[in-house]
C-alpha positions in Angstrom: 21.4 18.8 113.3 24.1 16.9 115.0 21.7 14.0 115.3 20.9 14.1 111.6 24.6 14.2 110.7 25.2 11.3 113.0 22.5 9.2 111.4 23.9 10.0 107.9 27.4 9.1 108.9 26.2 5.9 110.6 24.3 4.9 107.4 27.4 5.5 105.2 29.6 3.4 107.5 27.0 0.6 107.5 26.8 0.7 103.7 30.5 0.6 103.3 30.7 -2.3 105.8 27.9 -4.2 104.0 29.5 -3.6 100.6 32.9 -4.9 101.8 31.3 -8.0 103.2 29.4 -8.6 100.0 32.5 -8.0 97.9 34.5 -10.4 100.0 31.9 -13.1 99.8 31.4 -12.6 96.0 35.2 -12.8 95.5 35.3 -16.0 97.5 32.5 -17.5 95.3 34.4 -16.5 92.2 37.6 -18.1 93.6 35.8 -21.3 94.6 34.1 -21.5 91.2 37.4 -21.0 89.5 39.2 -23.6 91.5 37.6 -26.7 89.9 38.3 -25.3 86.5 41.9 -24.8 87.4 42.0 -28.4 88.7 40.3 -29.7 85.6 42.5 -27.7 83.2 45.3 -30.3 82.8 42.8 -33.1 82.2 40.9 -31.0 79.7 44.2 -30.2 77.9 45.1 -33.9 77.8 41.6 -34.8 76.4 41.8 -32.0 73.8 45.3 -33.2 72.8 43.9 -36.7 72.4 41.0 -35.5 70.4 38.3 -36.1 73.1 35.5 -33.7 74.0 36.6 -30.9 76.4 33.7 -31.7 78.8 33.7 -35.4 79.5 30.4 -37.1 80.2 29.6 -39.0 83.4 31.5 -42.1 82.0 34.6 -39.9 81.7 37.1 -42.6 82.7 36.1 -44.9 79.7 36.3 -42.1 77.2 39.7 -40.9 78.5 41.1 -44.4 78.2 39.8 -44.8 74.7 41.2 -41.5 73.7 44.6 -42.2 75.1 44.6 -45.6 73.4 43.7 -44.1 70.1 46.5 -41.5 70.4 49.0 -44.2 71.3 48.0 -46.3 68.2 48.1 -43.2 66.0 51.6 -42.3 67.2 53.0 -45.9 66.7 55.5 -46.4 63.8 53.5 -47.2 60.7 54.0 -50.4 58.8 56.1 -50.2 55.7 53.7 -48.9 53.1 53.5 -50.3 49.6 55.2 -48.0 47.1 52.6 -48.7 44.5 49.3 -47.1 45.5 47.4 -49.2 42.9 49.1 -52.5 43.8 47.4 -55.8 43.6 48.5 -56.5 47.2 47.3 -59.3 49.5 43.6 -59.4 50.4 44.0 -61.9 53.2 46.4 -64.4 54.8 45.2 -67.9 55.8 47.0 -70.1 58.3 47.0 -73.8 57.5 47.1 -76.6 60.1 48.9 -79.3 58.2 48.2 -82.1 60.7 47.4 -85.3 58.8 48.5 -83.9 55.4 45.5 -82.0 54.0 45.3 -81.6 50.2 44.6 -78.4 48.3 43.8 -77.8 44.7 40.6 -79.1 42.9 42.7 -80.8 40.3 43.0 -83.7 42.8 41.5 -82.6 46.1 37.9 -81.4 46.7 37.6 -81.3 50.5 38.9 -77.8 51.4 37.3 -75.2 49.3 38.4 -72.1 51.2 38.7 -69.6 48.4 35.8 -67.2 47.8 34.9 -65.8 44.4 37.8 -63.9 42.7 40.4 -65.1 45.2 43.7 -66.5 43.8 46.7 -68.2 45.3 49.9 -67.8 43.2 52.3 -70.8 43.3 55.7 -71.3 41.6 57.6 -74.6 41.1 61.1 -75.7 40.1 63.2 -72.8 41.3 65.4 -71.2 42.4 67.0 -70.2 39.1 69.1 -67.3 38.0 67.3 -64.4 36.3 63.9 -66.0 36.2 63.3 -66.3 40.0 64.7 -62.8 40.7 62.5 -61.4 37.9 59.5 -63.2 39.4 60.3 -61.7 42.8 60.6 -58.2 41.3 57.2 -58.5 39.7 55.6 -59.7 43.0 57.4 -56.9 44.9 56.2 -54.2 42.5 52.6 -55.3 43.2 53.2 -55.9 46.9 51.8 -59.4 46.7 52.9 -62.8 47.9 53.1 -66.4 46.6 54.1 -70.0 47.6 57.4 -71.3 46.1 58.0 -75.0 45.7 61.8 -75.3 45.0 63.7 -78.4 43.8 66.2 -79.6 46.4 69.1 -79.7 43.9 68.4 -76.2 42.6 68.6 -74.8 46.2 72.1 -76.2 46.5 73.1 -74.5 43.2 71.5 -71.1 44.2 70.9 -70.9 47.9 71.3 -67.1 47.8 68.3 -66.8 45.4 66.2 -68.9 47.7 67.1 -66.7 50.6 65.9 -63.7 48.6 62.5 -65.5 48.3 62.4 -65.9 52.0 63.5 -62.3 52.7 60.6 -61.1 50.5 58.1 -62.8 52.9 56.9 -65.5 50.6 55.9 -69.0 51.7 58.4 -71.8 50.9 57.7 -75.5 50.7 59.5 -78.3 48.8 59.2 -80.1 45.5 61.4 -83.2 46.0 65.2 -83.5 45.7 65.6 -84.0 42.0 62.1 -83.5 40.5 61.7 -87.3 40.1 58.3 -88.7 39.2 57.3 -90.3 42.5 54.5 -92.2 40.8 56.8 -93.9 38.2 56.7 -97.7 38.1 60.3 -98.1 39.1 60.0 -95.7 42.0 60.1 -97.7 45.3 58.4 -96.4 48.5 61.8 -95.9 50.0 63.1 -93.9 47.1 60.0 -91.7 47.1 60.5 -91.0 50.8 64.2 -90.2 50.2 63.2 -87.7 47.5 60.7 -86.0 49.8 62.9 -85.9 52.9 66.1 -84.9 51.0 64.2 -82.2 49.2 63.0 -80.6 52.5 66.5 -80.9 54.0 68.1 -79.2 51.0 65.7 -76.3 51.4 66.4 -76.0 55.1 70.2 -76.1 54.4 69.9 -73.3 51.8 67.7 -71.1 54.0 69.3 -71.8 57.3 65.9 -72.6 58.8 63.1 -75.1 58.2 60.6 -74.4 55.4 56.8 -74.7 55.6 55.4 -78.3 55.5 53.9 -77.7 52.0 54.7 -80.2 49.2 53.8 -80.5 45.6 54.4 -83.7 43.6 56.5 -83.2 40.4 54.2 -83.3 37.3 51.3 -83.5 39.8 51.9 -87.3 39.9 50.5 -88.0 43.3 51.6 -91.4 44.6 49.2 -93.0 47.1 51.9 -94.5 49.3 53.8 -91.2 49.3 50.7 -89.3 50.1 50.1 -91.5 53.1 53.7 -91.0 54.2 53.3 -87.2 53.9 50.2 -87.4 56.1 52.3 -89.1 58.8 54.8 -86.2 58.5 52.0 -83.6 58.7 52.8 -82.1 55.3 50.0 -80.4 53.3 49.9 -81.7 49.7 49.3 -79.2 46.9 47.8 -79.8 43.5 46.2 -76.8 41.7 42.9 -75.5 40.4 44.4 -74.4 37.1 47.7 -75.1 35.4 49.3 -72.3 33.4 51.3 -74.9 31.3 53.9 -72.2 31.1 56.6 -74.8 30.3 54.8 -75.4 27.0 54.1 -71.8 26.2 55.7 -70.2 23.1 55.9 -66.8 24.7 54.8 -64.6 27.7 51.5 -63.7 26.0 50.4 -67.3 25.9 51.1 -67.7 29.6 49.0 -64.6 30.4 46.1 -65.7 28.1 46.1 -69.2 29.5 45.9 -68.1 33.1 43.4 -65.4 32.6 41.0 -67.5 30.4 41.0 -70.3 33.0 40.5 -67.9 35.9 37.7 -66.0 34.1 36.0 -69.4 33.6 36.5 -70.8 37.1 36.3 -67.5 39.0 39.0 -68.4 41.5 41.8 -70.8 42.2 45.3 -72.0 43.0 47.4 -71.2 40.0 50.4 -73.4 39.1 53.3 -71.6 37.4 57.1 -72.1 37.4 59.7 -69.5 38.4 62.1 -71.7 36.5 60.5 -70.7 33.2 61.7 -67.5 31.4 58.3 -66.9 29.7 56.7 -66.8 33.2 59.1 -64.3 34.5 58.4 -62.1 31.5 54.7 -62.6 31.7 54.2 -61.9 35.4 54.2 -58.1 35.5 51.4 -57.9 32.9 49.6 -60.9 34.4 49.5 -59.3 37.9 48.1 -56.1 36.4 45.5 -58.1 34.5 44.5 -59.8 37.8 44.1 -56.4 39.4 42.1 -55.0 36.5 39.9 -58.1 36.6 39.0 -57.7 40.2 41.0 -60.7 41.5 42.4 -60.7 45.0 45.5 -62.6 46.2 45.4 -64.9 49.2 48.6 -65.9 50.9 48.9 -69.3 52.6 51.1 -69.8 55.6 51.5 -72.6 58.2 51.2 -72.7 61.9 54.5 -74.6 62.4 57.6 -75.2 60.2 58.5 -78.6 58.8 60.6 -80.9 61.1 63.3 -82.3 59.0 65.0 -85.6 59.9 68.4 -85.1 61.6 69.9 -88.1 59.9 68.9 -86.8 56.5 70.2 -83.3 57.2 73.6 -84.8 58.3 73.8 -87.2 55.3 73.0 -84.3 52.9 75.7 -82.1 54.4 78.2 -85.0 54.1 77.2 -85.7 50.5 77.5 -82.1 49.5 80.8 -81.7 51.4 79.6 -78.6 53.1 82.5 -77.2 55.2 82.1 -77.0 58.9 82.1 -73.4 60.0 84.8 -72.3 62.5 83.5 -71.4 66.0 86.5 -69.3 66.8 85.7 -65.6 67.6 86.2 -63.0 65.0 89.0 -61.3 66.9 91.1 -64.4 67.0 90.8 -64.9 63.3 91.0 -61.4 61.9 93.2 -58.7 63.4 94.1 -55.3 62.0 97.9 -55.0 61.9 98.2 -51.8 59.8 95.9 -48.9 59.1 
């Protein structure tokens, strides 16, 4: 009897011992299995936060890098959005290398046909001018689109603040001579033509406070061969047009719109010549831009790789002629002091 009880007791003790060992080993396996999950948890959380799969594949490092990069881009401050969701906008921006003076506009130049079907470049001559230029700028801003402006040198000295508004709005600015002289006139000498060109660019620079783009348009599109050669040596691109709005002859805004749209619909694309000096153009532009959008046209903005390098002697002569006062270099504190408050 005692032997039987001893065997039973020994069996129970053995079972308990075996169970304890099994339980300890099983617990250890659970802990070991759980440990990698705990180690991977922070990575999994980062991946999940970045929008990546919770279980990365074998090429985990690549996917993690991509996910983090995507998150960084997504969290970057967005660019200023256009307030008009249905705006005409700008379809693409092209950069022009003006070395040697390339010509643009099929009215006179056939070499560089860079516009595709339904693409349009908007250009405006003869500004800046009160009411009209600001009205043109407002219409362009409302449609979140851009243009090229070819201001007259004298006009920039009358209204430099308006030209600075053109620059602040992100438009491209070239030059259109000093006085809108016909550089192809019989009495125009080569030296006079060069003076008109250089003084025009210097006046724009003086008004802006920085050099304009090396873009030039001859007044009345009267391209002078000698002046064109000179512009080539100055690395200035010469602009004609593909279609002329003849807005300076228009009787009202409706005629400006109809002229531009009928020519565009016929040609399918092009560089459009208008004048921000003309009131009818300023009045026509809001409707014209909407018509362009409705017609499926897209705006291309032209920029340059480098600014125009004005001639220092011309800059100095212009400042002297215009009697521009020399700004004081004294610090503000030595000029203006609060004595009572």
